[in-house]
N, C-alpha and C positions, 0 to 999 in steps of 0.2 A: 718197857719195850722201846721207847724212843731213845733212851740212853744206849741200849744194845745196838740199835740201828746206827746211831752216831758213831759208836766205836767201830762198827763194821766198816763204815765209809772211811773212817780215819785209820784203818788198819795198817796202812803203809807208813804212817808216821810213827816215830818212836814213842812219843808222849802224847797222850790224848788229854787235852785240857778241857775239862768241864767245870766251870766255876759254880754254877748253880742250876737247879732244874729249869730256871727261866731262860738260860742261855742255850738249852738244848732245843734243836728244831723239833717242832711238833708234827712229826711225819703222819700221825693219825689224823691231822686236821688239814694238811697241805698236800693236795693231790700232786702238784708239780714236784715237790721235794720227794714224795713217795716214788714218783716215776724215776728219779735219779737213782734210787735204791734198786728198782726193777732193772734199770740199765746196768748197774754194777753186777747184779746177779746174772744177767744175760751175758755179760763179758766173761764170766767164770765158766760158761759152757752149759748153762741151764736155760730152759725156756719157761717164761712166765705166761700163763694163760688166764685172762680175766674176762668173765662173761656171766651175765645174769646173777650178779651178787655172789659169785663164787670165784675163787682164785686157786689155781693149781700151779705147781712147779714141776717140770719134767727135766730129767737129765737129757740134754740135747744130743749127747753122744750115743744114746741107745735108740734102737729102732724097733718097730713092731710091738710084739707082746712084752718085750723086755723094757719098754718105755713106760715104766710105772709112774703113777702120780705120786709126787712127794707133797705132803702137807696140804691136802685139799681143805679149804675152809670156806664156809658160807658166812655172810654178814647181812646186815640190814641194807648196806650199800656196797658197791664195788670197792670203794675206798676202805671200808672196814674189813672186808674179806681179804683184800690185798695186804693191808697192814698186818692182820693176824698171820697170814701165810708167810710174809717176809720175816716176821719175828720168829716163827717156827723154823724157817729155813736157816736163819743166822745161828740159832742154837745148835742145829744139826751141823752146820759148816764149822762152827768153832770147835765142836767135839771131834770132828773129822781131821782137823789140822794137827 
């Protein structure tokens, strides 16, 4: 999951350089770095909702009943739920491209 997130953040660069697993940011452990990913998803036109150890992503362009939840996940903490949801979203986003 952390490699997938790193590649998503580096998607604008031609070459993604990952030397070893230790050089990859541990988004599942660093709330501030995870929020950078949430901001990147928000910039794509999605809304990330984090509350009560659950995270959901919505397509911000859809309103009302059309605004379905994408990838709702629960976790032991908000960070765990957000990390799981972000990983699921990136898999979806990569297939959509």
